[in-house]
N, C-alpha and C positions, 0 to 999 in steps of 0.2 A: 552671787556676790562673791569675788573674787578675793582671795585672803594671802596674807604673804608666805613667803615658806616660813617663817615662824611660827608663825600661826596655825597654817596647814598641818605640822608636826604634831599638834593638838587637836584640832577642829577637823574633825574628817567624819566620815560614814562610820567608824568603829568606835568614834569617842562617847558612845555609851549604848551599854547592851538593849536590845529594841525588847526580850523578854523580861529582864528585873531589873533595867535602869541601871546596871552594876554602870562605873568609869573606869573599869579596865576591861580589857578582853577576856573574857572566859578561857582554860584552859581545859580545851576537848582531849580527854584522854583514850574516848575510846579508838579502838583499833577498828572495829567494823560495826556498821549500821543493817538496823533492821527494814527491810521493804515492805511494805504495804501491799505492794502489787506484785504479783506474776510475770505482769508484763511491763509494767510502770516503774522503773527503780526510780527511786530521789536522786537527789543532788547528789547525796555524798552515800558509796557506798562500803568502801575499805580506806583504810588510813593510809596507805601509798598514794593513790590516785588524790586521794582529799582530804583535807581537814580544815574546819572553821576556823583554830585559833594560826594554825601557817598561813591559809588563805587571808586572815586580814594583816598578815604580815606581806604576803604576797600584793595585795590591792594596794597598801598604803607605800611599799617602795615603789611598785608602777606608778601612784598618784605624785610621788616626791621626782621621780626622774622624767614623770612628765613622755612615760610611756605606755604601750597596749596592754601587755600584761607581765605580773613578775612573777618569780620563780624561787622558791627558799629550796637551799641545799643544804647539806650537813659540812659541808667546810666551802673557804672558799675556791678548793681546789676543786673540788665535788663541781662546783658550778664552771669553773673553768674546762674540766674534763667533758663535763658534756655537753657545753658549747660546743667543743673540737669533734663531739661527736658527730656533730650538722653534716662533719666532713667525710669522703668517701674515697676510697681505695682511687689512689693515682690522682688526687689533687695535691694540690700547694699552698700551702699557705706563707705571708710575711709577716715576721714579726719582731719588733723594739729588741735589740741588740742587747743592751743592758737591764733585759723583763727580768720580774722576779727569778728566785732559782729553782722554785717549786715548778713552773711553768717551762722554765727550761728543761726539766728534768722530763716533764712531762710530754714534751714534743719531743726531743731528742731519742729519749730512749724507750716511749711509748706508743705515739704514734707512730713513728721512723717505722716499728715492725708490723704496722697496718699497711703498708704500703704509701703512705700519704709522707709529701716531700715538703721540705722545709728550709730558709731562708733564715737568716739572722740579720737584720739591717738596720742602720743609723736614720732613724724616721724623723730626724728632725732633718733630712736633708732628701727633699722631695723629688730630685732629680736622680739622688742615688734608690729612691724608692721605684721610680718608674724604671730605671736601668735593673731592677732585681724582679720584676716581673716577668713570670713565662707564662705559656698560653693556658696553663691547666690553676692559676692562680685563684683558689676562691675563696682566702680569707685574710684581710690585712689587720693584722692583732697589734692595737697599740695599748703600752701603756705611758702615760702623761700628766702629772711628772712621771718621770722612769723609776725602778730601782737599783739600784740607791742613788744613781747619779743625776737625779731629777732633771733630765732632759726636755725640755715642751717640744712635743709634738703640735702641729697646725692640724685637729681635727678635723676640720672643713676641709682642707683643702686634701686630706690622705681620704675622706669619705667620698670627696667629688671624683676622685682618683679609680677608688676601689668601683664605684657607680659606673665608669667609662667604660669598664672593663668586666663589667656583671656580677664584681664580688662582695663581699659583706665586709664591713668594718665592725671589730671588734674592739671597744674599749673598755678596759681594767681602771675603772676611778675609785681604788679604795683609798686613796691618797686625800683625795680631795674631797668627795662624798655630792651629793645633787644639792648641799649647803652651799658649795662654792665651783661647783661646775656641772652640767650639764652637757654629757656629749648628743643624747639621741637628739639635743633640739639642733646640734651645731650636723646633724646627717648623719652619725653614726647608725647601725641596725641593731645591736646590740650592747647593754653594759654591764659589765661585772663588776659583782664586790667581794672581797674577803669582808661579814660581815661583822668577822670577829674583831675589826681593831675599830675605826672613829664609830658607825653603826651602833654599833652595840656601846663601846666603848668606857668599859669597866674590868676587862681582862675576866670575864667569867662566862663564857662562852663562846662555841668554837660555830662557825656558820658561814653560809654563803648565798648571794641572791645575785640574779640576773632580772634585765629586764629588756623585753625586743619592742622595739620602735613601730612594726607595724603583726597585725593579726594573723597573718602567714607564717611567717618568721615564729609567731609566739605559739603557732601551732602544732610547728617541727617540735620546737624545743619541749612542749607539752610532751609531745609523744615519747619525748627522749627520757624526760624525768621520770615518767610513768614506769618505762620499762629500765632504765637503769637501777631507778630506784630509793638513788643516797639523797633523799629528803631531810628536810631538817625535822627534829624531833619538836613536840608540843610546846615543850618545858622552854627549850633554848628559843623555839618560835616569840616567846612571850619573852622573853629576856631582852632580845632586841626590841621589840616594842616599846618596851620601857626604857629603854636608853634611845630611843630615837625622840623620846620626848623631849629631852635633851640636847638634842644636836647644836641648833644653833647655836646656845650659849657657850655650850665645849666647843668649840669650831672659832668662835668667834674670839676667847679668853687664849686658847690653843695657838693661834695664829697672830695674834699681839704682842706675846711671849718669844713665839718663834723667829718674829721678824727682828725683834732687840737681840736674840740672843747671836742670831745669824751676823748682824751687823758686828758686837762686839767680836765675834771668833774671825771674822774676817781681818780684824785691824789689828789681831793678838799677833806679833813676832816668831809665838812658836806656832801657831799652825799655817800651815802651806796654802791649803786649799780650803775655802768653804764651798759647795754646792749649794744656793739655793735659789730658785726663782723669783724672789722678791728683793734680791740685788740687785742692784743696776749692775753691776760687774759681769752678771752671768747673759748670758747671750739670747736667753730665751725670757727675758724679762717680759720682753714689750707683748709680745706672744699671751704669756701667761695671762696678763692681764686684759687683752683685748678679749679671752675666750674662758676665761675664770674670774672672779670674783676677789681671788687673793692665789698667795702665793701658797697656803697650805701651810701648816704646824711641822709637816718632817724637813729635816735638813741633815746633809750629812757634810763632814771635816773630817781632811786629812791634815795628819801629823807625819813628824820628819822621818818617823822610821816604825818600826815594830814597838823596838825597845820602850820609844816613844810612848807608842799607845797601850803598852801592856803597865807604864806607871802611871798611867792620867785612869786608865779602868782603874786599878787598884786603891787609886787615890780621892777618886770621887764618891761622891755620899749620899746625894740625893736621888738621883735616877735610878730604876733597876737597872741592871745588867741582864739583860735577856731577849730573846726569840720573841717578835712582834710590833707593834706601835700600836698608835689609837687609841691609848686609853688615859685615863684620868690623872694617872701616875708617868711622869716621863721616864721614856723607855730609851737607854741607849742600849745599841747593838752593834755585834760586829759581821760585819757581810761575808768577808772572808770565811767563817766558820759556821755561820747562823744563817739569814737568807739565801745567800750564794754558796753555800756550801756544796750543794749538789753542781754546780757549774768547777769543772777542773781547773785548774791555778793558770794554766795556758791561757783559757779563753775568758779568764777574770781580768789578767793581765792585760789583753789585746783590747779588753773594753773600759780598761784605767780603775779598774775593782782590785786595789790594792789593798798588800797586809797591812796599811800603818791606817787602811779608811773607820770612820767609825760613823754610824748613820742615829740619828736622835729624832724619837719622837716627840715633842713638848707635850706636857699634861698641863694642869690646872694648877700648876704650886708658883710662888711669886717668883717673877721671871729675874729677881732683883737676887732672892736666894741661891736661883740657879747659876747665875753670873758668877755671885762671888765662891760658889761650889768650884765651879769651873776654872775658876781663877788660881784657887787654892793645888787643886789637880795640874794644871799646867805648869806652877811653880814648882811642882811635885819632876816634872820631866825636864825641869831645866836645871835640877841638883844634878839628875843624874847626866845630864848634858854637860855640868861641868867639872864632873868629874873626868871628862875625858880633854876637856878643850879649857878648861881653868878659868870658866866665866860662869856666873849665875845671873838670871834675868829677873830682875825687882820691878814685877807689876804694879799695878794699882788695886788694891781690894776695895775700892768703893764703888 
């Protein structure tokens, strides 16, 4: 019987422990496992290589992403970094230009030291991507929607292009999760997650996940996971498994609120620009709804200047002002000094990541409470502006 995604989150092969009948995956803390035969070792021998609790999470994410095998890492960057180890000296990688700052740092300051070439490119422009391909291009690395400008890349088109040159397509699916988008079914070879975010969803664990589409690539990544050793601990694996059970309802509520907040901000006279692929004004809106179920729960918006941003942040009350996203509480972030602090200011400016840009991950609060809170904070920015130009904006607090 084929179940819906919502049901599969709860009813899969790990729903009941076969030994005890427990409806929660057991946490197996063992670092090593007794072998009963000198010539024939069991499935588990050493915790770095395999662990039953971590394996349950890896099986679950592979099932949800409709891939061959899943892999759990100690952080999202551990998953991304291990995936990049599939490259060799002399290889070239094409990467979404407004990629997460940690990925930018890994590529520009670490991979480059090992003779791996890279080019950042606007992945939304397929002709630009084609023009950037080199004879040694081995990976096309995509974030969609991108962080923090929410650009939308055609996964299927990029994957077809990659296959035509014998390259892999890696897709960071952190913003949407398999609840909303499944890159492997669109032709991608590897999907990556910071499971710290929506998958676990409660700001209480740091974790990374990867899922390979076919067994050949899975075998290569399995070798690297074991060799590099940046595995996820069993307690954290259990926390991600617990968080996954509510993924559908959390995403459903957060997406609903995000779409309303984006529409509100877009109409506000004190907001210069809103980046959210659910808005018809977003040039990627049509593509987003063709390749994903919705636009997600993350949006960015730009205020008039950095002074206005500082006033807004100091005035807003409900969201936490913090690094990260994808939690039950709304999180307001400042990309220039948080997610993209590793990117030089000139590079941020080139990509449109200004010092007046904020990123919002919408949580589970009532959207009208969030809008009311934002309205008061925006009014505070108008008071600051009034000191300069002698007028005050009076908005609707309803």
